[in-house]
C-alpha positions as CSV (number, residue, x, y, z in Angstrom):
1,M,-25.3,-21.5,25.2
2,P,-22.8,-19.6,27.4
3,I,-19.1,-20.0,26.6
4,P,-17.4,-22.2,29.1
5,A,-14.8,-20.7,31.3
6,R,-11.5,-20.4,29.4
7,P,-8.1,-19.5,30.8
8,H,-7.9,-16.1,29.1
9,F,-10.9,-14.8,31.1
10,Q,-8.7,-14.3,34.2
11,F,-6.7,-11.8,32.1
12,W,-9.7,-10.2,30.4
13,P,-9.4,-6.4,30.3
14,K,-11.5,-4.9,33.1
15,R,-12.6,-2.0,30.8
16,L,-14.2,-4.5,28.3
17,P,-17.5,-6.4,28.7
18,A,-17.3,-10.2,28.6
19,A,-19.7,-10.2,25.7
20,I,-21.4,-7.8,23.4
21,V,-25.0,-7.3,22.3
22,L,-25.6,-6.7,18.5
23,P,-28.1,-4.4,17.0
24,E,-31.0,-6.2,15.4
25,T,-30.6,-4.3,12.2
26,S,-28.9,-4.4,8.8
27,L,-25.5,-2.9,8.0
28,W,-27.2,-0.1,6.1
29,A,-28.7,1.1,9.4
30,N,-25.2,1.9,10.7
31,L,-24.7,4.5,8.0
32,E,-28.3,5.7,8.4
33,V,-27.8,6.3,12.1
34,S,-24.4,8.0,11.8
35,A,-25.7,10.3,9.0
36,L,-28.5,11.3,11.5
37,R,-26.2,11.7,14.4
38,Y,-23.2,13.3,12.7
39,A,-24.7,14.7,9.5
40,D,-22.0,17.3,8.8
41,K,-19.0,15.5,10.2
42,A,-16.4,14.2,7.7
43,A,-17.0,10.5,7.1
44,I,-14.1,10.3,4.5
45,R,-11.1,12.4,3.9
46,Y,-9.5,11.7,0.5
47,F,-6.7,13.9,-0.9
48,G,-8.2,17.0,0.7
49,N,-11.8,16.1,-0.3
50,A,-14.1,15.8,2.7
51,I,-17.3,13.7,2.3
52,T,-19.8,14.1,5.2
53,F,-21.9,11.4,6.6
54,R,-25.0,13.2,5.1
55,E,-23.4,13.2,1.6
56,L,-22.2,9.6,1.9
57,E,-25.7,8.5,2.8
58,A,-27.3,10.5,0.0
59,Q,-24.9,9.2,-2.7
60,A,-25.4,5.6,-1.5
61,T,-29.2,6.1,-1.6
62,A,-29.1,7.5,-5.1
63,L,-26.9,4.7,-6.3
64,A,-29.2,2.1,-4.7
65,G,-32.0,3.7,-6.7
66,W,-30.1,3.2,-9.9
67,L,-29.3,-0.4,-9.0
68,Q,-32.9,-1.2,-8.4
69,Q,-34.6,0.8,-11.1
70,K,-32.1,0.7,-14.0
71,A,-30.0,-2.4,-13.3
72,G,-32.9,-4.5,-12.0
73,V,-31.1,-5.6,-8.8
74,K,-33.4,-7.5,-6.5
75,K,-33.1,-8.7,-2.9
76,G,-30.3,-11.2,-2.6
77,D,-28.7,-10.5,-6.0
78,R,-24.9,-10.6,-6.0
79,V,-23.3,-7.4,-7.2
80,L,-19.5,-7.4,-8.0
81,L,-17.5,-4.5,-6.5
82,Y,-14.1,-4.3,-8.3
83,M,-11.9,-1.3,-7.5
84,Q,-9.0,-0.1,-5.3
85,N,-9.6,2.0,-2.2
86,C,-11.5,5.1,-3.0
87,P,-14.7,6.8,-1.8
88,Q,-16.7,5.2,-4.6
89,F,-15.9,1.8,-3.0
90,I,-17.7,2.8,0.2
91,V,-20.6,4.5,-1.6
92,S,-21.1,1.4,-3.8
93,Y,-20.8,-1.0,-0.9
94,Y,-23.5,0.7,1.1
95,A,-25.6,1.3,-2.0
96,I,-25.6,-2.5,-2.7
97,L,-26.7,-3.1,0.9
98,R,-29.4,-0.4,0.7
99,A,-30.7,-2.2,-2.4
100,D,-31.1,-5.4,-0.2
101,A,-28.4,-7.0,-2.4
102,V,-25.1,-8.8,-1.6
103,V,-21.7,-7.2,-2.0
104,V,-19.1,-9.4,-3.8
105,P,-15.8,-7.7,-3.3
106,V,-13.2,-8.6,-6.0
107,N,-9.5,-8.1,-5.6
108,P,-8.5,-5.3,-8.1
109,M,-5.3,-7.1,-8.8
110,N,-7.2,-10.0,-10.4
111,R,-6.9,-10.4,-14.1
112,A,-9.6,-11.2,-16.7
113,E,-9.3,-15.0,-16.3
114,E,-9.7,-14.7,-12.5
115,F,-12.5,-12.1,-12.8
116,K,-14.5,-14.5,-15.0
117,H,-14.8,-16.9,-12.1
118,Y,-16.4,-14.3,-9.9
119,V,-19.0,-13.5,-12.6
120,T,-19.9,-17.2,-13.2
121,D,-19.6,-18.6,-9.7
122,A,-21.6,-15.7,-8.0
123,Q,-24.0,-15.7,-10.9
124,A,-23.7,-11.9,-10.9
125,R,-25.4,-9.7,-13.5
126,V,-24.1,-6.3,-12.3
127,A,-20.6,-5.0,-11.7
128,I,-19.4,-1.7,-10.3
129,F,-15.7,-1.0,-11.2
130,T,-13.1,1.6,-12.0
131,A,-12.2,2.5,-15.5
132,D,-8.6,1.3,-15.1
133,L,-9.9,-2.2,-14.8
134,A,-12.3,-1.9,-17.8
135,A,-10.1,-3.8,-20.2
136,G,-10.1,-6.9,-18.1
137,V,-13.8,-6.7,-17.6
138,E,-14.3,-6.4,-21.4
139,Q,-12.0,-9.4,-22.0
140,A,-13.9,-11.5,-19.5
141,Q,-17.2,-10.5,-21.1
142,A,-16.0,-11.5,-24.5
143,E,-14.8,-14.9,-23.3
144,L,-18.0,-15.8,-21.4
145,E,-21.0,-17.3,-23.0
146,P,-23.8,-14.7,-23.6
147,A,-26.0,-16.2,-20.8
148,Q,-23.2,-15.9,-18.3
149,R,-22.2,-12.3,-19.0
150,L,-22.8,-9.3,-16.8
151,Q,-25.9,-7.3,-18.0
152,H,-25.1,-3.9,-16.4
153,L,-21.8,-2.2,-16.0
154,L,-21.3,0.9,-13.8
155,V,-17.9,2.6,-14.2
156,T,-16.2,5.3,-12.3
157,Q,-12.9,7.2,-12.8
158,Y,-10.8,7.6,-9.7
159,A,-10.9,11.3,-10.4
160,D,-14.6,11.4,-9.9
161,A,-14.0,11.7,-6.1
162,L,-11.0,14.0,-6.2
163,P,-11.3,17.7,-5.3
164,P,-10.6,20.4,-8.1
165,A,-7.7,21.8,-6.1
166,H,-5.3,20.4,-3.4
167,E,-4.7,22.2,-0.1
168,H,-1.5,20.2,0.4
169,P,0.4,20.0,-2.9
170,E,2.9,17.5,-1.5
171,D,0.1,15.0,-1.1
172,A,-1.6,15.6,-4.4
173,P,-2.9,12.4,-6.0
174,P,-0.5,10.5,-8.1
175,A,-0.9,10.3,-11.9
176,W,-2.5,6.9,-11.9
177,L,-5.5,8.4,-10.0
178,T,-6.0,11.4,-12.3
179,T,-5.4,9.6,-15.6
180,P,-8.7,9.0,-17.4
181,H,-9.3,5.6,-18.9
182,P,-11.7,4.6,-21.8
183,L,-15.1,3.3,-20.7
184,P,-16.5,0.0,-22.0
185,A,-19.3,0.3,-24.6
186,G,-22.7,0.4,-23.0
187,A,-21.4,1.1,-19.5
188,T,-23.1,3.7,-17.3
189,K,-21.0,6.5,-16.0
190,W,-20.8,7.1,-12.2
191,A,-22.0,10.7,-12.5
192,D,-25.0,9.7,-14.6
193,A,-26.1,7.0,-12.1
194,L,-25.9,9.3,-9.1
195,G,-27.2,12.3,-11.1
196,A,-30.4,10.5,-12.1
197,G,-31.7,11.0,-8.5
198,L,-33.6,7.7,-8.5
199,Q,-35.0,6.6,-5.2
200,P,-34.8,2.9,-4.0
201,G,-37.8,1.0,-2.6
202,P,-38.2,0.3,1.1
203,H,-35.2,-1.3,2.7
204,T,-36.2,-4.8,3.8
205,A,-32.9,-6.6,4.5
206,G,-32.6,-7.9,8.1
207,P,-29.8,-9.3,10.2
208,D,-30.1,-12.8,8.9
209,D,-30.2,-11.9,5.2
210,M,-27.0,-12.3,3.1
211,A,-24.9,-9.1,3.0
212,V,-21.4,-9.8,1.8
213,M,-19.7,-12.6,0.0
214,P,-15.9,-12.4,0.1
215,Y,-14.1,-15.1,-1.8
216,T,-11.4,-17.3,-0.3
217,S,-9.4,-20.0,-1.9
218,G,-9.2,-23.6,-0.7
219,T,-6.7,-26.3,-1.1
220,T,-8.3,-27.4,-4.4
221,G,-9.9,-25.5,-7.3
222,F,-10.9,-21.9,-7.6
223,P,-11.8,-19.4,-4.9
224,K,-15.0,-20.0,-2.9
225,G,-17.6,-17.5,-1.8
226,C,-18.1,-17.1,1.9
227,I,-21.7,-16.5,2.8
228,H,-22.0,-13.7,5.4
229,T,-25.1,-12.2,6.8
230,H,-25.7,-8.7,8.2
231,R,-25.4,-10.3,11.6
232,S,-22.1,-12.1,11.1
233,V,-20.5,-8.9,9.6
234,M,-22.0,-6.8,12.4
235,H,-20.4,-8.8,15.1
236,N,-16.9,-7.8,14.3
237,I,-17.9,-4.3,13.5
238,V,-19.3,-3.8,17.0
239,G,-16.6,-6.0,18.6
240,G,-13.8,-4.2,16.8
241,A,-14.9,-0.8,17.8
242,T,-15.4,-1.9,21.4
243,W,-12.1,-3.7,21.6
244,S,-10.1,-0.8,20.1
245,G,-12.0,1.9,21.9
246,S,-13.1,3.6,18.7
247,G,-15.9,6.2,18.8
248,A,-17.1,9.3,17.0
249,E,-13.9,11.2,18.1
250,S,-11.7,8.7,16.4
251,V,-9.7,9.2,13.2
252,V,-8.9,6.0,11.3
253,L,-6.1,5.6,8.7
254,S,-7.7,3.3,6.0
255,V,-4.9,1.8,3.9
256,L,-5.5,-1.9,3.9
257,P,-7.5,-3.0,0.8
258,L,-11.2,-2.6,1.3
259,F,-12.0,-5.7,-0.7
260,H,-10.2,-7.7,2.0
261,V,-12.2,-8.5,5.2
262,T,-9.7,-6.8,7.6
263,G,-9.6,-3.5,5.6
264,M,-13.4,-3.8,5.0
265,Q,-14.1,-4.0,8.8
266,Y,-11.5,-1.7,10.3
267,G,-11.1,0.8,7.4
268,M,-14.7,1.2,6.5
269,N,-17.5,-0.6,8.3
270,G,-16.2,0.0,11.8
271,P,-15.7,3.7,11.4
272,I,-19.1,4.1,9.8
273,Y,-20.8,2.3,12.7
274,S,-19.0,4.4,15.3
275,G,-19.1,7.8,13.5
276,A,-15.4,8.0,13.1
277,T,-13.6,9.7,10.3
278,V,-11.8,7.6,7.7
279,V,-8.6,9.1,6.2
280,M,-8.2,7.1,3.1
281,L,-4.9,6.2,1.3
282,P,-5.5,4.2,-1.9
283,R,-2.1,2.6,-1.9
284,W,0.6,2.2,0.7
285,D,3.0,5.2,0.7
286,R,5.0,5.6,4.0
287,E,5.7,9.3,3.5
288,V,2.1,10.2,2.7
289,A,0.9,8.0,5.6
290,G,3.2,9.8,8.0
291,R,2.0,13.2,6.9
292,L,-1.7,12.1,7.1
293,I,-1.3,10.7,10.6
294,S,0.3,14.0,11.6
295,R,-2.1,16.3,9.9
296,Y,-5.4,14.6,10.8
297,Q,-4.2,13.3,14.2
298,V,-5.0,9.7,13.3
299,T,-5.9,7.6,16.4
300,H,-6.4,4.1,14.9
301,W,-4.3,2.4,12.3
302,T,-4.8,-1.3,11.3
303,N,-2.2,-2.6,9.0
304,I,0.1,-5.5,8.2
305,P,3.6,-5.8,9.7
306,T,5.4,-5.1,6.4
307,M,3.8,-1.6,6.4
308,V,5.2,-0.9,9.9
309,I,8.6,-2.2,8.9
310,D,8.7,0.1,5.9
311,F,7.2,3.1,7.9
312,L,9.9,2.9,10.6
313,A,12.6,2.8,7.8
314,S,11.5,6.3,6.5
315,P,14.2,8.9,6.6
316,N,11.6,11.4,7.7
317,L,10.3,9.4,10.6
318,A,11.4,12.0,13.2
319,E,9.3,14.6,11.4
320,F,6.1,12.7,11.8
321,D,3.8,13.4,14.8
322,L,2.5,10.1,16.0
323,S,1.4,11.3,19.4
324,S,-2.3,10.9,18.5
325,L,-2.1,7.2,17.8
326,R,-3.9,5.1,20.4
327,Y,-4.3,1.9,18.6
328,I,-2.0,0.1,16.1
329,G,-2.3,-3.5,15.2
330,G,-3.1,-6.0,12.5
331,G,-2.3,-9.5,11.2
332,G,-1.6,-11.4,8.1
333,A,1.9,-12.3,9.2
334,A,3.8,-12.2,12.5
335,M,5.3,-8.9,13.6
336,P,9.0,-9.3,14.1
337,Q,9.9,-9.0,17.8
338,A,12.6,-6.4,17.2
339,V,10.2,-4.2,15.3
340,A,7.5,-4.5,17.9
341,E,10.0,-3.6,20.6
342,R,11.2,-0.5,18.7
343,L,7.6,0.6,18.2
344,R,7.0,0.3,22.0
345,E,10.3,1.9,23.1
346,Q,10.3,4.8,20.6
347,F,6.6,5.6,20.5
348,G,5.1,3.9,23.5
349,L,2.8,1.8,21.2
350,N,2.0,-1.8,21.7
351,Y,1.5,-3.6,18.3
352,L,-1.7,-5.7,18.8
353,E,-1.7,-8.7,16.6
354,G,-4.8,-10.6,15.7
355,Y,-6.1,-13.5,13.7
356,G,-9.0,-14.1,11.5
357,L,-10.1,-15.4,8.1
358,S,-12.5,-14.5,5.3
359,E,-14.8,-17.2,6.8
360,T,-14.9,-15.2,10.1
361,M,-15.1,-11.7,8.6
362,A,-11.9,-10.7,10.3
363,P,-10.9,-11.5,13.9
364,T,-11.7,-14.4,16.0
365,H,-8.6,-13.6,18.2
366,S,-7.0,-10.3,19.3
367,N,-4.4,-9.2,21.8
368,P,-5.7,-7.1,24.6
369,S,-4.1,-3.6,24.7
370,D,-3.1,-3.8,28.3
371,R,-1.6,-7.3,28.2
372,P,-0.4,-8.2,24.6
373,K,2.1,-10.9,23.7
374,L,4.5,-10.7,20.9
375,Q,4.1,-12.9,17.8
376,C,0.8,-14.1,19.2
377,L,-2.7,-14.3,17.8
378,G,-4.2,-13.1,21.1
379,V,-7.2,-14.5,22.9
380,P,-10.7,-15.3,21.6
381,T,-12.7,-12.1,21.1
382,F,-16.2,-11.3,22.3
383,N,-18.8,-14.2,22.3
384,T,-16.2,-16.4,20.6
385,D,-15.1,-19.9,21.6
386,A,-11.9,-21.4,20.3
387,R,-10.2,-24.7,20.9
388,V,-7.1,-26.7,19.7
389,I,-8.0,-30.2,18.6
390,D,-6.2,-33.2,17.2
391,P,-7.0,-32.9,13.5
392,V,-7.4,-36.7,13.2
393,T,-9.1,-37.7,16.5
394,L,-10.9,-34.4,16.8
395,K,-10.2,-34.5,20.6
396,E,-9.3,-31.3,22.5
397,L,-5.7,-31.0,23.3
398,P,-4.2,-29.6,26.5
399,P,-2.2,-26.3,26.6
400,N,1.0,-26.1,24.5
401,E,0.1,-29.1,22.4
402,I,-0.1,-28.4,18.7
403,G,-3.3,-29.1,16.8
404,E,-5.9,-27.5,14.6
405,I,-7.5,-24.3,15.7
406,I,-11.3,-24.4,15.6
407,V,-13.6,-21.5,16.3
408,S,-17.3,-20.9,17.1
409,G,-18.9,-17.5,17.2
410,P,-21.4,-15.1,15.7
411,Q,-18.9,-13.9,13.1
412,V,-18.5,-17.3,11.5
413,F,-19.8,-17.6,8.0
414,K,-22.8,-19.7,7.0
415,G,-21.1,-21.8,4.4
416,Y,-19.5,-21.7,0.9
417,W,-21.7,-20.5,-1.9
418,G,-23.0,-23.4,-4.0
419,K,-20.6,-25.9,-2.4
420,E,-22.4,-28.1,0.1
421,D,-19.6,-30.7,0.3
422,A,-16.9,-28.0,1.1
423,T,-19.3,-26.5,3.7
424,R,-19.8,-29.8,5.4
425,E,-16.1,-30.4,5.6
426,A,-15.5,-27.0,7.1
427,F,-17.5,-27.6,10.2
428,I,-17.6,-30.0,13.1
429,E,-19.9,-30.5,16.1
430,F,-18.0,-30.2,19.3
431,E,-19.5,-30.1,22.9
432,G,-22.9,-29.4,21.4
433,K,-21.8,-26.5,19.2
434,T,-20.8,-26.0,15.6
435,F,-17.2,-25.1,15.2
436,F,-15.4,-23.9,12.0
437,R,-12.2,-25.8,11.2
438,T,-9.7,-23.1,10.4
439,G,-7.1,-25.5,8.9
440,D,-4.4,-23.7,10.8
441,L,-2.2,-25.5,13.3
442,G,-1.4,-23.8,16.5
443,R,-1.3,-24.1,20.3
444,M,-2.9,-22.4,23.3
445,D,-0.6,-21.5,26.2
446,E,-1.6,-21.9,29.9
447,E,-3.1,-18.3,29.9
448,G,-5.4,-19.0,27.0
449,Y,-3.3,-17.1,24.4
450,Y,-3.1,-18.7,20.9
451,F,-0.1,-19.1,18.7
452,I,0.2,-20.2,15.1
453,T,2.8,-22.9,14.5
454,D,2.2,-24.3,11.1
455,R,-0.5,-24.8,8.4
456,L,-2.8,-27.7,7.9
457,K,-4.1,-26.3,4.7
458,R,-1.8,-25.9,1.8
459,M,-1.2,-22.1,1.7
460,I,1.5,-19.6,1.1
461,N,1.6,-16.3,3.0
462,A,3.2,-13.6,1.0
463,S,3.3,-10.3,2.9
464,G,0.0,-11.1,4.5
465,F,-1.7,-12.1,1.2
466,K,-2.8,-15.7,1.2
467,V,-1.9,-17.6,-2.0
468,W,-3.5,-20.9,-2.6
469,P,-1.2,-23.2,-4.8
470,A,-4.1,-25.0,-6.5
471,E,-5.5,-21.8,-7.9
472,V,-2.1,-20.6,-9.2
473,E,-1.5,-24.1,-10.7
474,N,-4.9,-24.0,-12.5
475,L,-3.9,-20.7,-14.1
476,L,-0.4,-21.8,-14.9
477,Y,-1.7,-24.8,-16.8
478,K,-3.1,-22.4,-19.3
479,H,0.5,-21.6,-20.5
480,P,1.1,-23.5,-23.7
481,D,4.6,-24.6,-22.7
482,V,3.6,-26.0,-19.2
483,Q,3.0,-29.7,-19.0
484,E,2.8,-30.0,-15.2
485,A,3.3,-27.5,-12.4
486,C,3.4,-27.6,-8.6
487,I,3.3,-24.5,-6.5
488,I,5.2,-24.3,-3.2
489,G,6.5,-21.5,-0.9
490,T,10.0,-20.3,-0.7
491,R,11.8,-17.8,1.5
492,D,11.8,-14.1,0.6
493,P,13.7,-11.6,2.6
494,Y,11.0,-8.9,2.5
495,R,7.7,-10.8,1.8
496,G,8.6,-13.5,4.3
497,E,7.5,-16.1,1.9
498,T,6.9,-16.0,-1.8
499,V,5.6,-18.2,-4.6
500,K,7.7,-20.8,-6.4
501,A,6.7,-22.9,-9.4
502,V,8.2,-26.3,-10.0
503,V,7.5,-26.9,-13.7
504,V,7.7,-29.7,-16.2
505,L,7.9,-28.2,-19.7
506,R,6.2,-29.7,-22.7
507,A,8.6,-31.4,-25.1
508,H,8.6,-28.6,-27.7
509,A,9.6,-26.1,-25.1
510,R,12.4,-27.8,-23.4
511,G,15.7,-26.0,-23.9
512,K,13.9,-23.0,-25.4
513,T,11.5,-21.6,-22.8
514,T,13.2,-19.9,-19.9
515,P,12.0,-19.4,-16.2
516,E,11.9,-15.7,-16.9
517,Q,9.4,-16.2,-19.7
518,I,7.1,-18.2,-17.5
519,I,7.3,-15.5,-14.8
520,D,6.5,-12.8,-17.3
521,W,3.5,-14.7,-18.6
522,A,2.3,-15.3,-15.1
523,K,2.7,-11.7,-14.2
524,D,0.4,-10.7,-17.1
525,N,-2.2,-13.3,-16.2
526,M,-2.3,-13.3,-12.4
527,A,-2.7,-10.9,-9.5
528,A,0.6,-9.3,-8.5
529,Y,0.8,-11.0,-5.1
530,K,0.0,-14.4,-6.6
531,Y,2.3,-15.0,-9.6
532,P,5.5,-17.1,-9.1
533,R,8.6,-15.1,-8.4
534,V,10.8,-18.2,-8.8
535,V,10.5,-21.0,-11.4
536,E,12.4,-24.2,-11.4
537,F,12.3,-26.7,-14.3
538,V,12.4,-30.4,-13.5
539,E,12.1,-33.5,-15.6
540,A,9.2,-34.9,-13.6
541,L,7.1,-34.2,-10.5
542,P,7.1,-36.7,-7.6
543,K,3.9,-38.6,-7.5
544,S,2.2,-41.1,-5.2
545,G,0.9,-44.5,-6.1
546,T,-2.4,-43.0,-7.0
547,G,-0.8,-40.5,-9.3
548,K,-1.2,-37.4,-7.0
549,V,1.6,-34.9,-7.1
550,M,3.5,-35.1,-3.8
551,W,3.6,-31.4,-3.2
552,R,4.6,-31.9,0.5
553,Q,7.8,-33.7,-0.6
554,L,8.7,-30.7,-2.8
555,Q,7.9,-28.3,0.0
556,E,10.0,-30.2,2.5
557,S,12.9,-30.3,0.0
558,E,12.6,-26.6,-0.4
559,N,12.5,-26.1,3.3
560,A,15.6,-28.3,3.8
561,R,17.5,-26.2,1.2
562,N,16.2,-23.0,2.8
563,P,15.2,-23.6,6.5
564,A,13.5,-20.2,6.8
565,A,11.0,-20.9,4.0
566,S,8.2,-22.0,6.3
567,A,9.0,-19.8,9.3
568,A,6.4,-17.1,8.8
569,P,3.0,-17.8,10.5
570,S,-0.3,-17.2,8.8
571,A,-3.2,-15.2,10.1
């Protein structure tokens, strides 16, 4: 069904088609085609090491052979991918696809308790990870029942992808990348898996088969797997390249985490589709980023606003050559107007904000380069319909009235893995089409541009990382001194918003346990972006007549004490 005329089409960039046509292939075909077209062109540059498209395809094929022949991976099996940004992530990702299996990316900041959930919920039997995370994997394995455990472990050291010498000593890899770590007993080494030279069977996955299952948290319980097909992932790969004008001549700075859908699409999948070169930075470092942009003449850089804020604060900013940059943008949080204006005035660059979720495999909205608006989600992208509805009556609202944003398009996921009720609740029928309820409150202006105003879901946005209170609470309840806990957001001058725990201590701990001890414990048991930075002890949590914790009351009290606490929008 064609998308009805929407206000933004009168401002649609003339250089862009109104809709895109997707290849009727799997994601693996994107690498296969680029390896054929650009065999000896650098697909990845990593600390001076250049991996060509030919080499990338060969490594992924060999690893797919190991997955099928040694690890017993079959079509549709879920394989965990657990590492920070490195070439091995990309090789593993495409090897899993070549083996007709499903990539389950895991945040490398997750600890053993969090990792266990991915193993059991995805019913995974194989994991590929880096040795620095091996201790957490071993702990998770030990705590799981034998029938639940991973059966095959493939481990790599970060140094496996580093060159023997470095052409630019000032950008030599940091010690954490070169330090070897012990391998778990029974694990297969990366070099052994690739060196076996095993060939996979025929590639049979098609556009409607499962391809990737990123996890997202909800307002209750643990993270949920988002079922994405090759087709739903492909839509934003092709759309992103078309929207940003990326091609084989482009050079992409890949610094956002590849386990996250935005980094995955713009820092890996998109460049592989278009034949662009990825310049990879495993962790954010503004000085190294500036030198890489200058040295390799980076043309495209997708990021989060806090990176740009930090980058512009570099004392060496004047020494960086940013003249090659043609596209800079991102999401996760609103770009402060003053920073966006400085970027435009000093470097002639418009920061293009966008909006998307794990459920939509990155953007549903983007700002057009020739007519962006500041602190704005942009307009619905190719083949995408979006509306603002009253979350109670489900009726569409006129421009500038605040309601829930709903979206419909080829990039929308198929549902939550193993959770039929949550899937039903996530979708509504509207004007004869199925729309996904984003849970975000916003408005559409008269020109069809969308703006976030608040959150319908209970979520904290810390530097672009989405923190779901219920998940943090579930983990916090494992502390022996915690009787009750409620997680809310509080203002942070750098992160925009951060995590606060309102805690009722058990009787034995009162007057003995300190907030700092709770924070230290949480730091050891939760991902770095997730653990509470602030802990407040109370005698009791406010509760409703049915016994539910009235988290909204606590959040409103926090906002009243600190009015800026809920100012940062989500994306």
